[in-house]
N, C-alpha and C positions, 0 to 999 in steps of 0.2 A: 701263407697268403690265402689258402682256401678257407680257413676259419675266419680270417678277417673279411673276406668277400661275403661269406654267409652272414656274418653279423651285420656288415654294412647294408646287406640286402634287407634284413629284418628292420633295421633302423630307418631305412627309406620307406618301407611299406607302412610302418607305424610312426612316421616322423612326427605327427602331431599328438601322439599319445604319451601318457606318463602319469606317475602319481602326482607330481607337481611340476612346476616349470623347470626346476633344476634337477629333478629326479625323473628323467624322461629320455626317450629314444634319441632326441636331437642332441642332447648333451653326450650321451654315450657314443653317438655317431662321430661327434667332434673329437672325442678322445681316441677313437679308432683311426680317424684320419690323421691325427697327430702321430700315432704309433706307426702308421703306414709311411708317412713322410720321413720320420726319423730312421726307419729301417731301409729307406731308399737312398740314404746318403744325402742328407739335407745340407744345403749351403744357402746362405742369405746374401743377396747383393742389392744394396740400396743406392738409389740415385739421388742427386741433389734435388731434381724436380719433384720426385716423390715425397721427399721430406718437406719441401716447401708447400706442396699441395695439401698434405695431410695436416700440418701444423696450422695452416690458414683455416682449414675446416674446423679443427679443434678450437681455435681462438674464437670463432664466431659462435660455435656451439656453447661455449662457456659464457660468452657475452649474452646469448639468448637465455641461458639458464639463470643468469643473475637478474636480467631485466624483464624477462617474460617466461618464467619457468613452465607455466601451464601450456605453452606452445609445444614443448617437448612431449608431453603426455597429459591426457585428461583423466587417466585412470589411477594415478599415484600421487600421493601427497609428499612422499619422500623424494624430492627433486634431486638431492645430492646423489642418492644411490641410482636414480634413473639416469642422471648425467653420466655417472661413472660406467654404468652398464652399457649405455649408448656408445661411449668412447671405446670401451673394450671390444664390443662387437664390430665397430667400424674399423678398429685396428686389425681385427681378425680377417675381415674381408680384404682390407688394403694389403696386409702382409702376404696374402696369396700371390701377389705380383712380385714379391722379393724372392720367391722360392726357386732354387735350382737344385736338380737331382742328379746324383752320380750314377744311379741305376734307373733310368727312365723307362727302359723296356718293360721291366716288371710292373711298373705303375700303369703303363698303357695296356698291357695284357689284362691286368686286373680290372681297370675301368671298362675295357671293351666287354669283358665277360660279365661284369656287374650290371652294366646298363642293358645288355641284352636279357639277362636273367630277370631284371626288374620289369622290363616290358612284358615278358611272358607270364610272370607272376601276377601282374596287374590284370592282364588279359584273362587268366584263369579265374581270378577273383571276380572279374566282371561276368564271365560265363556262368559261374556258380550262382552269383547273386541274381542275375537276370533270368536264369532258367527256373528258379524256385526249387531246385533240388534239395536245398537245405532251408526249411521254413524259417529258421531263425537268422538266415543271412539273405536279406533283400534290401531294397532301397529304403523301405520304411524303418527297418531295424537299424540301418546305418545311420539314418537321420537322428534317431534318438540316442544311439550309441555315441554319436558325435558331440552330444551335450557334455560328455566328460573330457573332451579334448582340452589340453592345457591353455589353448588360446581362444576357447569358446566362451562367450559371455551370455549365451542364450540358455534359458531354463527349459526343462521338459514341458512345463505348462505353456510357455510361450509357443513352443513347436506344436503342441497338440491343438492349441487354439488356431494357429496358422493353417494347419492341415485341415481342420474342421471347416473353416470358413473359405478355404481355397481348395475344395475337393476336386475341382476340375483341373487344377494346376498340376502338371507333372512333377513328381518328386525328382530332383536332380540326381545324377550319377556322381557320387563323390567318394565312394568307398570309405577309407579311414582318414580322409583328409578334411572333412568338414565343408569343403567347397568344391563345386565342379571345376572352377577355374584353377584351384590349387592342384587337383589331380591332373588337369591338362598341362599345367606348367611342369610337373614332375615327368610326364610322358615326353614332352617336347625336349627337356633337358637330357633325358636318357637317349633319345635319338641323336641329338647333337653330340653328346659324349661318345656314342658309338661310331658316328661318322668320323669324328676327329681321330679317335684311336685307331680305327681300321685303316684309314687313309695313310697315316704316318707309318704304322707297322708294315704295311704292305709295300709302301714306296721306298722307305729308307732301311727297314730292317730285313726286307725281302722275305717276310714271313706271311704266308697266306693263312687264313683261318684254319684250313685243313691241317697245316703243319703243327699247330699248337693245340688243336682240339680234335675230338673224334668226328667222324663223318656226320652223325646225326646232329651233334652240337653245332657243327659248322653250318649245316643247312638251317637250323633254327636261328643262328646268329645272322645269317644272310637275310632271312625274311623278317627279322625283328623290326627294322625301321617301318616296313609296310604294315605290320601288325600295330605298331605304334600310331601310325596315321589313321588306321581304321578306328582305334580307340578314341582318338581325338575327334573324328567325325561323329562317332557314336555318342559321345558326351553331349554334344549339341549345346554348348554354351558359346557365347560371343567370343570368349578367349580361345576356346578349343578350336573353333572354326578358323579363326585367323592363324592360330599356331599351325593347324593342318595345312593351310594354304602356303604359309612361309616354309614349313618343313618340306613339303612336297616339291616345291620349286628348287630348293637347295639340294635336296636329295637327287633330283634329276641332274643338276649341274656338277655334282660330285661323282655320281655313279656312271654317268654317260658323258661322252664328249659331244657338245652341242652340234659341232659342225660334222663330225664323222658319223654320228648316229641320229641324223635328222628324223628318220622314220620312227625310231624308238621314242624320241622326244615328242614328236607329234602325237603318237599313240598314247603316251603317258599323260601328256597335257589334256588331250581330249577325254581320256578316261576320268582323270581328276576333275575335269569340268563337269562331266555328266553326273558324277557322284555328288559333287557339290550342289548342282542344280536340283538333283532329285531329293536330297536330304536336308540341305542347309540354307539354300538361297533365300527362301521365304522367311525363315527364322532370322537370318542375319539382317536382312533388310528391315524387318520389324524392330530388331534391337537397335539399329542404327538411326532409324528415322522416327521412332516413337518419341513423343514430346518429353516424357519424363524417364528416359532410359537410365536406370540406376547405374548400369555398368559404365556408361559414358560420363554421366554427371559426377559420380563418385570418384572416377579416375582422373577426370580432366577439368571438372567444373571450377574448382577453386583456383586453377591456373589463371583464369580470366578475371579473378577478383584481386589478384596480387598487383601491387603498384611497383614502380621502378625502385623505391627504396627497399622493398621487400626482397628484390633480387640482389641487392647490394649487401645488406646487413641482416637479412632474414626478417620474418614476420615478428612484430613486437606488440601487436594488438590481438590477444587471444579471442576477443569478442567477434572477430571477423571469420574465425575458423568454422568450418561446417560442423553442424551438430553431430553428424555421423563420423567425424574425423576425416583425415586426409588418406584416401585409399590409393595413393600413388606414391611409391618410394622416391621417385625422381623429384616430384613436387615437395614431398615431405623433407628430403635432404636439403633442398634449396630454402624451404620455409624456416628451417632451424639454423641454417648457416649461411644463407645468402650466397655471396660470391665464393665463399669457402666451399659450399656444397657444389657449386658449378665446377670448381677446380677438382674436387674429389671425384665426381662422376666423370668429368672430362679425362682425368688420368686413367681411370679404369677402362674407359672406352678406347682411348688411344693405345693402351697396352694390348687389349684384346684384338683391336684392329690390326696392329702391326703383326701379331702372331698369325692372325687369320690371313692376311696378305701373303705371308711367307708360306702358308700351307695351301694357297689357292682357294680359300674359302670366302674371300671378300668380306662382306658385311655380316655374314652369318654369326660369328661370335658376338658381335655388337648386339645383334637382335636377341641372342640368348641372354646376355647380361641385362638388357633393357627389360626383357620379359620377367626376370627375377625381381627387378626393381618395381615394376608396374603391377605385379600381381596384387599387392595391397600395400598399405603404408608402413607395415612393420618390417622394414628392410633390415634394421639393426637388431637382429634376434639370432639365436643359435641355429634355427632351422634355415634361415636365409644364408648364413655362413656356410652351412652344409651344402645347400643347393648351388651356391656360387662356386664351391669347390668342384662340383661336377663340370663346370665350364672351364675354370681357370687352370686346375691341375693338369688335365689332359693337354691343354695348350702349352703349359710350362714344360711338361715332360716331352712333348713333341719338339719343342725348341731345343731342349737339351740333347735329345737324340740326334737331331739334325746337326747340331754343333759338334757332337762327338764324332759323327761320320765324317764331317769336313776335316777335323783335326787328324783323323786317321789317314784320310786321302792325301792331305798336305804333307804328312810325315813320310809318305811313301811305303807304309807298312801294309802288307797284303794280309787281308783277313778272310 
């Protein structure tokens, strides 16, 4: 498990890197996840509603591929392979909801340790790159290094021109992810994974962090969520600021009882508000109110151009698509599959919501899933399957652990 954790950590840090699309860390990470799941006693349980939802989605995807193939992708002329790859990756995400584990405790312990380690690793990389200790590791070198990312379509010449004519513009913090919002998404998912795993292990397994880790590691794991929130605020992108606000709120509601710890809650909210006002308020208001905000237009603009037939059968007129593509996975899923896409997303949200309610997390898991979908339009890709697993697998393992404890209690066996 230690080796698998270390390799998964590397895959998450260099998630967007690789020799090619299929010789990359994201593919290696998926293979490791498959190995982890099989070692944990995999069982698949499929429901009729899940089958109907997925086949409705696939039906309309094939319909779009036949009548408007360029809607699926503007970067490939081999629409058959594109359609098959899209279906495979959509199956991979959907099948995460079928997974039941016989040994969920090991999975939860691994994900808790993995998410904490990744937060600290990203924090260390951030400190090194921002301090200038290593001349070859700073924001500018990361920008040009990211040209080689498997999902990057920008050339070094384009970046050089952009930096030359925008000298006053701050180079974003993105490390090895190519986008500041992508880095923010990974950090947010790590915090969510850590929250879910820690809550369930301590509540139902009666294991504190100190019992399964050393004293130093336990303290580092305890402070990991707060380090993650600091990273989100420091990134200062529209996505990272919103992620920080959402994460901070749900961290308060899970770590503290709102009614019994009013003082701690008030202090926490006040501190968070001051930090937000000092570092991010002006930037957030600028990004939300500016007339041509790329973040908002790219993520939500096309939604208002879709007509009611588009929501039923999908978009069939490629000419109305944005020139920059659809930068929102929710809208993209509906655009290629219409009502089938609505059922696909609806089933995933219903699944995560039910597990979140059982753990006392409310809407938090839903927000994590939506964050993965809305980071960009490329939701059906190996990297997004990997990131979705950070949300769904800890929830599935938590459910299996709770169910196993209930069976033991009902059988009257003393453990």
